[in-house]
C-alpha positions in Angstrom: 14.8 -2.8 -1.9 16.1 -1.6 -4.5 18.6 -1.4 -3.6 23.0 -1.7 -5.4 25.2 1.0 -6.0 28.2 3.1 -5.6 27.7 6.3 -7.5 30.9 8.1 -7.9 33.4 9.0 -10.6 36.7 7.2 -10.5 38.9 10.3 -10.2 37.0 11.4 -7.1 37.4 8.0 -5.5 41.2 8.3 -5.6 41.2 11.3 -3.2 37.9 11.1 -1.4 37.1 10.1 2.2 33.7 9.3 3.7 32.2 12.4 5.3 32.0 12.6 9.0 28.8 14.7 9.2 26.7 11.7 10.4 28.4 8.6 11.5 26.3 5.4 11.4 25.0 4.6 14.9 23.1 1.3 15.3 21.6 2.5 18.6 20.1 5.6 16.9 17.5 4.6 14.3 15.8 7.1 12.1 12.1 8.2 12.4 10.4 5.9 9.8 8.6 9.0 8.4 11.8 11.0 7.9 12.2 10.0 4.2 14.2 13.1 3.2 17.8 13.5 2.3 20.7 13.1 4.7 24.4 14.0 4.8 25.6 10.4 4.3 28.2 8.7 2.0 25.5 6.8 0.1 21.8 7.3 -0.2 19.0 6.1 -2.5 15.3 6.1 -3.1 13.7 3.2 -4.9 10.3 2.4 -6.3 9.4 -1.0 -7.9 6.5 -3.1 -8.8 5.4 -6.3 -10.4 2.0 -5.8 -12.0 0.6 -9.2 -13.0 -2.8 -7.9 -14.1 -1.2 -5.6 -16.8 1.8 -7.9 -17.4 4.4 -5.2 -16.5 7.2 -4.8 -14.0 9.4 -1.8 -13.3 11.9 -0.2 -11.0 13.2 3.3 -10.6 16.1 4.4 -8.4 17.6 7.7 -7.5 21.1 7.8 -6.0 23.0 10.5 -4.1 26.6 10.1 -3.1 28.7 12.6 -1.1 32.4 12.2 -0.7 34.4 15.0 1.0 31.6 17.4 0.2 31.6 16.5 -3.5 28.2 15.3 -4.6 27.4 12.9 -7.4 23.9 11.9 -8.7 22.6 9.2 -10.8 19.2 7.7 -11.5 17.9 4.9 -13.7 14.8 2.9 -14.5 14.0 -0.5 -16.0 10.7 -1.5 -17.6 9.7 -5.0 -18.4 6.8 -5.8 -20.8 5.9 -9.3 -19.9 3.6 -9.7 -22.9 6.3 -8.7 -25.4 9.2 -10.2 -23.4 11.2 -7.0 -23.6 13.3 -5.0 -21.1 14.0 -1.3 -21.5 16.8 0.2 -19.3 17.5 4.0 -19.1 19.9 6.1 -17.1 19.9 9.8 -16.1 23.4 11.3 -15.5 22.8 15.1 -15.6 24.2 16.6 -12.4 21.1 18.7 -12.0 19.4 17.4 -8.9 17.4 18.7 -6.0 16.2 17.0 -2.8 13.7 18.3 -0.3 11.6 17.2 2.7 8.8 17.6 3.9 7.0 16.7 1.8 9.5 14.5 -0.1 10.7 15.8 -3.5 13.5 14.0 -5.4 14.5 15.3 -8.8 17.3 14.6 -11.3 16.9 16.3 -14.6 13.2 15.8 -15.7 12.7 12.7 -13.5 10.8 13.4 -10.2 9.4 11.6 -7.2 7.1 14.0 -5.3 4.7 13.5 -2.4 1.7 15.7 -2.6 1.5 16.5 1.1 3.2 15.9 4.4 1.0 13.0 5.6 1.5 9.2 5.6 -1.4 8.7 3.2 -0.6 11.5 0.7 0.0 10.1 -2.8 3.4 10.3 -4.5 3.8 11.0 -8.2 6.6 9.4 -10.1 7.3 11.0 -13.4 10.4 9.5 -15.1 10.3 9.3 -18.8 8.0 6.3 -19.6 6.9 6.1 -16.0 3.9 8.4 -15.3 2.5 7.0 -12.1 0.5 7.9 -9.0 1.4 5.9 -5.9 -1.0 6.0 -2.9 0.3 4.5 0.4 -1.7 1.7 1.9 0.5 1.5 4.9 2.6 4.0 6.9 6.4 4.1 6.6 8.4 1.6 8.7 12.0 1.0 9.7 12.8 -2.6 9.0 14.2 -4.5 12.0 17.1 -4.3 13.0 16.9 -0.9 11.4 19.7 -1.3 8.9 21.2 -3.6 6.3 24.8 -4.6 6.3 27.5 -5.0 9.0 30.4 -2.9 10.3 32.6 -5.0 8.1 30.9 -4.1 4.8 29.2 -0.9 5.8 25.6 -0.3 6.9 22.6 1.5 5.5 19.5 2.6 7.5 16.4 1.0 5.9 13.0 2.7 5.7 10.1 1.6 3.5 6.5 2.1 2.5 5.9 -1.5 1.6 2.5 -1.2 -0.1 1.3 1.5 -2.4 -1.7 1.4 -4.8 -0.4 2.2 -8.3 -2.2 3.8 -11.2 -1.1 5.6 -14.4 0.8 4.6 -17.5 4.1 2.8 -18.2 5.5 3.4 -21.7 2.1 4.8 -22.7 0.1 1.7 -21.6 -2.3 1.7 -18.7 -0.8 0.3 -15.5 -2.3 -0.7 -12.2 -1.3 -2.8 -9.2 0.8 -2.6 -6.1 4.3 -1.0 -5.6 7.1 -0.9 -3.0 9.1 2.1 -1.9 12.5 2.0 -0.2 14.8 4.6 1.3 18.3 3.6 2.4 21.3 5.7 3.5 24.5 5.2 5.5 28.2 4.5 5.2 28.2 1.5 2.8 29.7 1.5 -0.6 27.5 -1.1 -2.4 28.9 -3.1 -5.3 32.4 -2.2 -4.0 32.3 -3.5 -0.4 29.0 -5.4 -0.3 26.8 -7.6 -2.5 23.3 -8.8 -1.7 20.2 -10.8 -2.6 17.0 -9.0 -1.8 13.3 -9.6 -2.1 10.3 -7.2 -1.5 7.1 -9.2 -2.0 3.4 -8.7 -1.2 1.6 -11.7 0.3 -2.0 -12.6 -0.4 -2.8 -12.4 3.3 -2.2 -8.6 3.2 1.3 -8.7 4.7 4.6 -7.6 3.0 7.9 -9.5 3.3 11.4 -8.1 3.0 14.3 -10.5 2.8 18.0 -9.4 2.7 21.1 -11.5 2.4 24.2 -9.3 2.5 27.5 -10.7 1.3 31.2 -9.8 1.1 32.7 -9.5 -2.4 33.8 -13.1 -2.2 30.2 -14.3 -1.5 30.4 -14.8 2.3 27.1 -14.1 3.9 27.5 -11.6 6.8 23.8 -10.7 7.4 20.5 -12.4 6.8 17.5 -10.3 7.7 13.8 -10.8 7.3 11.0 -8.3 8.1 7.2 -8.7 7.8 4.9 -5.7 7.7 1.6 -7.1 8.7 -1.9 -6.1 7.5 -1.8 -3.9 10.7 1.1 -1.9 9.2 3.6 -3.0 12.0 7.1 -4.2 11.0 8.2 -7.3 12.9 11.4 -9.3 12.6 11.1 -12.7 10.9 13.1 -15.0 13.1 15.2 -18.0 12.1 15.0 -17.1 8.4 16.9 -19.0 5.8 17.3 -18.3 2.0 18.4 -21.4 0.2 19.6 -20.9 -3.4 18.0 -23.2 -6.0 18.1 -22.6 -9.8 20.9 -20.5 -11.2 21.0 -18.6 -14.5 24.0 -17.3 -16.4 23.5 -13.9 -18.0 24.8 -12.7 -21.4 27.6 -10.9 -19.5 28.7 -14.2 -18.0 27.6 -13.6 -14.4 25.7 -16.2 -12.5 22.5 -15.2 -10.6 20.3 -17.4 -8.4 16.8 -16.9 -9.6 14.8 -19.5 -7.7 14.9 -19.7 -3.9 13.5 -21.6 -0.9 12.7 -19.5 2.1 12.0 -20.9 5.6 11.4 -19.2 8.9 9.4 -19.4 12.1 6.5 -17.8 10.1 6.4 -20.5 7.4 8.0 -21.5 4.1 7.9 -20.0 0.6 9.3 -20.7 -2.8 10.2 -17.6 -4.8 10.9 -17.8 -8.6 11.8 -15.3 -11.3 9.0 -14.5 -13.7 11.5 -13.8 -16.5 15.2 -14.8 -16.5 16.8 -12.1 -18.7 16.6 -9.1 -16.3 20.3 -8.2 -15.8 21.1 -4.5 -15.8 24.5 -3.2 -16.5 24.5 0.3 -15.0 27.4 2.5 -16.3 26.3 5.4 -14.1 26.7 3.3 -10.9 29.3 0.9 -12.4 27.3 -2.1 -11.0 25.8 -5.2 -12.6 22.7 -6.6 -11.0 19.6 -8.6 -11.7 16.3 -6.8 -11.1 12.9 -8.2 -11.9 9.6 -9.7 -11.0 9.3 -12.7 -8.8 6.3 -14.9 -7.7 5.8 -17.9 -5.5 3.6 -19.6 -2.9 3.8 -21.4 0.3 2.5 -21.4 3.9 2.8 -18.3 6.0 1.3 -17.7 9.5 -0.4 -21.1 9.2 -2.2 -20.3 6.0 -1.6 -20.8 2.3 -0.4 -17.7 0.6 0.6 -16.4 -2.8 3.7 -14.1 -3.1 4.3 -11.4 -5.8 6.9 -8.7 -6.0 10.5 -7.9 -7.0 13.9 -9.4 -6.5 17.3 -7.8 -6.7 20.6 -9.7 -6.8 23.9 -7.8 -7.1 26.5 -9.3 -9.4 29.4 -6.9 -8.7 31.2 -4.1 -10.5 31.3 -3.6 -14.2 34.6 -4.2 -15.9 36.3 -1.4 -17.8 35.4 -3.1 -21.1 31.7 -2.9 -20.0 32.0 0.8 -19.3 32.6 0.5 -15.6 34.6 2.9 -13.5 36.2 0.6 -11.0 36.4 -2.9 -12.4 39.4 -4.4 -14.1 
């Protein structure tokens, strides 16, 4: 997932235009294994995980924006200690970044995501301040049907993932273990400025992984609703006739309203998904976007069998105001 976030300084926006080096082409999907950088307007890499055994949750994201040949980089991370009930959010703004592939290497400042070899099963290391993690893929990379998020109206992002990685290491000096999710998205969308969304990336107890994406215009109109299931066999398949019905809402300290409990229905079955902890709003000054990012869990029936769901949710609340340190808001 992931994924929320226009990363550009306001003065650049006044004169910039989206680069034409690679126009979005819905008939030309990327190789799922090609996880390296692209010449696109917006691009990010994202790793997240809910670790119920060690009572932790985290997400890390690296952003790369290119307008008219002018690059801008930002990265941030959020760590939730579910025992202590605390949230730690950090941002990296140094414009010292490198991107390489293959194998994948993403770096901004001292924060790095590196794959150790150019094979699907080669582990990644994520070293970003309090995150000192090894991530070993349990499935090969996929492109989520239909291959992108968004629409021509709000912009589109190609969407690749490694949906299940075994995690080990430390988070804020404490041992961490569990399962993580890795996303790579890139294209011509300006998230937070042209598009909002509600996203889930969850692991099901039957060995499958479920991605749900509800893309909206700034006034809340839903323009895309996509579901993708990566089965225990590692194959990504469209989830048909999916619906995401909002249930419980929560008002954040910033005054924004987020839906934190959802009812999901589809041809594959039904699930209820609920936030593990309410107060997970992130106000990112480096991306000028407010969003909720945190652990979710639930249960239901999927593929004719009872399942448990655990993972992460991301709900974009819009641009930061100037008073909040935003670049584009009022």
